C-alpha positions in Angstrom: -9.0 14.2 -23.3 -10.5 11.6 -25.6 -7.2 10.5 -27.1 -7.4 7.0 -28.5 -3.7 6.1 -28.2 -3.5 7.1 -24.5 -6.7 5.3 -23.7 -5.5 2.2 -25.6 -2.1 2.3 -23.8 -3.7 2.8 -20.4 -6.2 -0.2 -20.9 -3.4 -2.5 -22.1 -1.3 -1.8 -19.0 -4.3 -2.2 -16.7 -5.2 -5.6 -18.3 -1.7 -7.0 -17.8 -1.7 -8.6 -14.3 2.0 -9.3 -14.3 2.9 -5.8 -13.1 1.6 -2.9 -11.0 -1.1 -0.8 -12.6 -1.5 3.0 -12.9 -4.7 4.2 -11.3 -7.5 6.3 -12.8 -6.0 9.2 -10.8 -2.8 8.7 -12.7 -4.6 9.0 -16.0 -6.5 12.1 -14.9 -3.2 13.7 -13.7 -1.7 13.1 -17.1 -4.7 14.6 -18.7 -4.5 17.7 -16.5 -0.8 18.2 -17.1 -1.0 17.9 -20.9 -4.0 20.2 -21.1 -2.6 22.8 -18.7 -0.3 24.5 -21.4 2.3 24.8 -18.6 4.4 21.9 -19.9 6.2 22.2 -23.2 6.2 18.9 -25.2 8.6 19.2 -28.1 9.0 15.6 -29.1 8.4 11.9 -28.6 11.1 11.4 -25.9 9.7 14.1 -23.6 6.1 12.7 -24.0 7.2 9.2 -23.2 9.3 10.5 -20.3 6.1 11.9 -18.7 4.2 8.7 -19.4 6.9 6.6 -17.7 7.2 8.9 -14.8 3.4 8.9 -14.1 2.4 5.4 -15.2 5.3 3.0 -14.7 5.0 1.6 -11.2 8.1 -0.5 -11.1 11.9 -0.1 -11.0 12.5 -3.6 -12.6 14.5 -3.5 -15.8 12.2 -6.1 -17.4 9.1 -3.9 -16.6 10.9 -0.9 -18.1 11.7 -2.8 -21.3 8.0 -4.0 -21.5 6.8 -0.4 -21.1 9.2 0.9 -23.7 8.0 -1.8 -26.1 4.4 -0.6 -25.6 5.4 3.0 -26.4 7.4 2.1 -29.5 4.5 0.1 -30.8 2.5 3.4 -30.8 5.4 5.7 -31.7 3.7 7.2 -34.8 0.5 8.0 -32.9 2.5 9.5 -29.9 4.6 11.6 -32.2 1.4 13.0 -33.8 0.1 13.7 -30.3 3.3 15.5 -29.3 3.0 17.7 -32.4 -0.6 18.5 -31.5 0.4 19.4 -28.0 3.2 21.6 -29.3 0.6 23.4 -31.5 -1.7 23.6 -28.5 1.0 25.4 -26.4 2.1 27.7 -29.2 -1.5 28.9 -29.7 -3.0 29.1 -26.2 -5.9 31.3 -27.3 -6.9 28.9 -30.1 -8.9 26.2 -28.4 -10.4 24.9 -31.6 -7.1 24.6 -33.6 -7.6 21.8 -36.2 -4.1 20.3 -35.4 -5.2 19.8 -31.8 -8.9 19.0 -32.1 -8.2 15.7 -33.8 -6.0 14.6 -30.9 -7.2 16.6 -27.9 -10.8 17.4 -28.0 -13.6 18.2 -25.4 -16.5 15.7 -25.0 -18.8 15.5 -28.0 -22.0 17.5 -28.0 -23.9 14.2 -27.5 -22.1 13.6 -24.2 -23.8 15.6 -21.4 -21.4 16.9 -18.8 -22.5 17.2 -15.2 -22.7 21.0 -15.6 -25.0 20.6 -18.6 -27.2 18.2 -16.7 -27.3 20.7 -13.7 -28.2 23.5 -16.1 -31.0 21.4 -17.7 -32.3 20.5 -14.2 -32.5 24.1 -13.2 -34.4 25.0 -16.4 -36.9 22.2 -16.0 -37.6 23.2 -12.4 -38.1 26.9 -13.3 -34.9 28.1 -11.7 -32.7 30.6 -13.6 -29.8 28.9 -15.3 -26.3 30.1 -14.7 -24.6 32.0 -17.5 -21.3 30.1 -18.0 -19.4 32.4 -20.3 -16.0 31.7 -21.8 -14.2 33.8 -19.2 -15.7 31.7 -16.4 -14.6 28.5 -18.1 -11.1 29.9 -18.6 -10.9 30.9 -14.9 -12.0 27.3 -13.9 -9.3 25.8 -16.1 -6.7 28.1 -14.5 -7.8 26.9 -11.0 -7.4 23.3 -12.1 -3.9 23.6 -13.4 -2.7 26.1 -10.7 -1.2 23.3 -8.6 1.0 22.3 -11.6 2.3 25.8 -12.3 5.9 25.6 -13.7 8.6 28.3 -14.0 8.7 30.2 -17.3 11.9 28.6 -18.4 10.5 25.1 -17.6 12.3 22.0 -18.9 11.1 18.5 -18.6 13.4 17.6 -15.6 12.2 20.6 -13.6 8.6 19.7 -14.4 9.0 16.1 -13.2 10.7 17.3 -10.0 7.7 19.6 -9.4 5.3 16.7 -9.9 7.2 14.6 -7.5 7.3 17.3 -4.9 3.5 17.5 -5.0 3.3 14.4 -2.7 4.6 16.7 0.1 1.7 19.1 -0.4 -2.0 18.7 0.2 -3.2 19.5 -3.3 -5.4 16.7 -4.5 -3.6 13.9 -2.5 -5.0 11.7 0.3 -2.8 11.9 3.4 -4.7 9.4 5.6 -4.3 5.8 6.4 -7.9 5.0 5.4 -6.7 3.2 2.3 -5.2 0.3 4.4 -7.1 -3.0 4.1 -7.6 -3.0 7.9 -8.1 0.1 10.1 -5.6 0.8 12.9 -8.4 0.4 15.5 -9.2 -3.1 14.1 -5.6 -4.1 14.2 -5.2 -3.0 17.8 -8.4 -4.9 18.7 -7.0 -8.1 17.2 -3.5 -7.6 18.8 -5.0 -7.1 22.3 -6.5 -10.6 22.1 -3.0 -12.1 21.8 -2.1 -12.2 25.5 -1.0 -14.7 28.1 -1.0 -12.7 31.3 1.1 -13.4 34.4 0.7 -11.6 37.7 3.4 -9.1 38.2 4.4 -6.6 40.9 1.8 -4.5 42.7 1.2 -1.0 41.4 -0.4 2.1 42.8 -4.0 1.3 41.7 -6.3 0.4 44.6 -8.2 -2.9 44.3 -11.5 -1.9 45.8 -13.0 -5.4 45.9 -9.9 -6.9 47.6 -9.9 -4.0 50.2 -13.6 -4.4 51.0 -13.1 -8.2 51.3 -10.2 -7.7 53.7 -12.3 -5.3 55.9 -15.1 -7.9 56.0 -12.8 -10.7 57.0 -10.9 -8.8 59.7 -13.6 -6.6 61.0 -11.5 -3.5 60.7 -9.5 -1.5 58.1 -5.9 -2.5 58.1 -4.8 -0.9 54.8 -5.5 -0.8 51.1 -5.1 -3.7 48.8 -3.5 -2.9 45.4 -3.9 -4.4 42.0 -1.1 -6.4 40.6 0.2 -5.5 37.1 -0.5 -8.2 34.5 2.5 -9.1 32.3 2.0 -10.5 28.8 4.5 -13.3 28.6 4.1 -13.6 24.8 7.1 -12.3 22.9 5.8 -11.1 19.5 8.1 -11.1 16.5 7.1 -9.4 13.2 9.3 -10.3 10.2 8.9 -8.0 7.2 9.8 -8.6 3.6 11.6 -5.6 2.0 11.9 -6.9 -1.5 10.9 -4.7 -4.5 7.6 -6.5 -5.0 6.6 -5.2 -1.5 7.2 -1.5 -2.2 3.5 -0.6 -2.7 2.3 -2.5 0.4 5.3 -2.0 2.8 3.5 0.9 4.6 0.9 -1.6 5.9 3.7 -3.7 7.3 4.8 -0.6 9.3 1.1 -0.2 10.4 1.2 -3.7 11.8 4.2 -2.7 14.0 2.7 0.6 15.0 -0.7 -0.9 16.0 1.0 -3.6 18.1 3.0 -1.0 19.9 0.0 1.2 20.5 -1.7 -1.6 22.5 1.1 -1.5 25.0 0.7 -5.3 25.3 4.1 -6.2 23.9 6.9 -4.4 25.7 9.4 -6.8 24.0 8.1 -6.5 20.5 10.9 -7.4 18.1 11.0 -6.6 14.4 13.3 -8.2 11.8 13.6 -7.4 8.1 14.7 -9.6 5.1 14.7 -9.4 1.3 12.7 -12.1 -0.3 14.3 -14.7 2.0 16.6 -14.3 5.1 20.2 -14.8 4.0 22.5 -17.3 5.6 25.8 -16.4 7.3 28.9 -17.8 5.7 30.3 -19.5 8.7 27.5 -20.8 10.9 24.9 -21.0 8.1 22.4 -19.3 10.4 19.6 -17.1 9.0 20.2 -13.4 9.3 17.7 -10.5 9.7 18.5 -6.8 9.3 17.3 -3.6 10.8 15.0 -1.4 8.8 18.0 0.4 7.1 19.6 -2.9 6.2 22.9 -1.9 7.8 22.9 -4.2 10.9 22.3 -7.9 10.9 21.3 -10.3 13.6 21.1 -14.1 13.5 17.9 -16.0 14.2 19.4 -17.5 17.4 20.4 -14.1 18.8 17.0 -12.6 17.7 15.2 -15.2 20.0 17.8 -15.0 22.7 16.2 -14.5 26.2 12.8 -15.7 25.2 11.3 -19.1 26.0 10.2 -21.0 22.9 6.7 -21.5 24.3 6.3 -17.7 24.6 7.4 -16.9 21.0 4.8 -15.9 18.4 6.1 -15.0 14.9 4.1 -13.1 12.2 5.7 -13.0 8.8 4.5 -10.3 6.3 5.5 -11.1 2.7 3.8 -11.6 -0.6 5.9 -14.7 -1.4 6.2 -13.7 -5.0 2.4 -13.5 -5.5 2.3 -9.7 -6.4 4.6 -10.4 -9.3 3.2 -13.8 -10.2 6.6 -15.5 -9.5 7.1 -19.2 -9.3 10.7 -20.1 -8.5 11.2 -23.7 -7.4 14.6 -23.1 -5.7 13.3 -20.1 -3.8 10.2 -22.1 -2.8 12.2 -25.0 -1.4 14.5 -22.5 0.4 11.6 -20.7 1.9 10.0 -24.0 3.2 13.4 -25.0 4.7 13.5 -21.6 6.5 10.0 -22.0 7.9 10.9 -25.5 9.2 13.9 -24.0 11.0 11.7 -21.1 12.3 9.2 -23.6 13.8 11.9 -25.2 15.9 12.5 -21.8 17.6 8.9 -20.6 18.2 5.6 -21.8 19.6 3.3 -20.5 16.8 3.8 -18.9 13.5 1.5 -17.3 10.9 2.2 -15.8 7.4 0.3 -12.6 6.4 0.2 -12.1 2.6 -0.7 -8.7 1.2 -1.8 -10.3 -2.1 -5.4 -11.6 -2.4 -5.9 -15.3 -2.5 -6.6 -15.4 -6.2 -3.2 -14.0 -6.9 -1.5 -16.9 -5.0 -2.3 -19.5 -7.7 0.7 -20.8 -9.6 3.1 -18.8 -7.5 5.5 -19.6 -4.5 2.7 -18.4 -2.2 0.5 -21.3 -3.2 3.3 -23.8 -2.4 4.1 -22.1 1.0 0.4 -22.0 2.0 0.3 -25.7 1.6 3.0 -26.1 4.2 2.1 -23.4 6.8 -0.8 -21.2 7.7 -1.0 -18.3 5.3 -3.6 -15.5 5.4 -4.4 -12.5 3.3 -4.9 -8.9 4.7 -8.6 -8.8 5.0 -9.9 -8.2 8.6 -11.4 -11.7 9.0 -8.2 -13.4 7.9 -6.0 -11.1 10.0 -8.0 -12.0 13.1 -7.6 -15.7 12.1 -3.9 -15.2 11.8 -3.8 -13.8 15.3 -5.8 -16.8 16.5 -3.2 -19.0 14.9 -0.6 -17.3 17.0 -2.6 -18.2 20.0 -2.6 -21.9 18.9 -6.3 -21.9 18.1 -7.9 -23.7 15.2 -8.3 -21.3 12.4 -11.3 -20.9 10.0 -11.3 -23.0 6.9 -11.6 -21.1 3.6 -15.4 -21.7 3.2 -16.1 -20.4 6.7 -14.0 -17.3 6.0 -15.8 -16.6 2.8 -19.1 -16.9 4.6 -17.9 -14.6 7.3 -17.1 -11.9 4.7 
């Protein structure tokens, strides 16, 4: 679909760094839906509803207002597009209808598709070219839109519910964790290095070397020697930000927790949640952290209860306003005050920021990074963050860039 108004709208959204962007897959999904003839577009409101459903990646009212303004600026062109789509649906057999061709048209003859190139290659090599008749093309189109098939009496609400339900299927969606900035295996490798082992009770595993040494010293076999379990005395705390700016990256926060548990090095792993900044209780003015559902709260003091300060390592996972380019002086000062309080209760602390470093500039993240050790979510910097939790000197920025 070479439609100027949609391309122009898509590019303007992508060029604005103040909000989350639709991906190329979102654009292609819109193209597939509008060309499928399975969705009935009868006006401007229904077309804009589809655009907001697929392309608006925020629940913030200011972002919605900004998106509506972009749509209203192109209202005339979108209305014409809606009329062309209506004609397209009313005449499914007329692919070259003049009302539609001006708005929704196939690539020009001068633009070679992959299939055209493949056909030309076969002709040049002496191979027989495939005969792609119109029926074959129609069958291919039916296969493309099959996953978006709607009921006969479809309305826009039912259509959008069907689109949303596709995320529970395997049609065209990636259901792996390969899109995380750091692989689970790499996370586990880094977590395993964060240990301070103490000898524990004997277990059932035989210590071959100690048994042989005992026989050598005594001159006879008196019994097996057993290995002693090693206990990691470090108590790891992971504090996760649940604010709206973290919606798109919160899954990686859960991956941090999962990978730490998978190492089996942290039997006392503790997780706390907060929204932008831990709240203070009314009476004692202590910072409070919630569970993942936000229904139960626990004070900072009770969170650290039972752990010696020298054994406590805290990893904070938050964008500090960088993903939305936020600078709030009051919030910045409150965050720095919180980190100073946190340092009094733990041995080491590191801040992991899902936003790349170039997004920290002129935001709260830049101010916080000047006070405490903050890292982005690249593999090199995550390993540096774990080293910081061990009390080791971390890489400076130039060294990290060279390591990449």
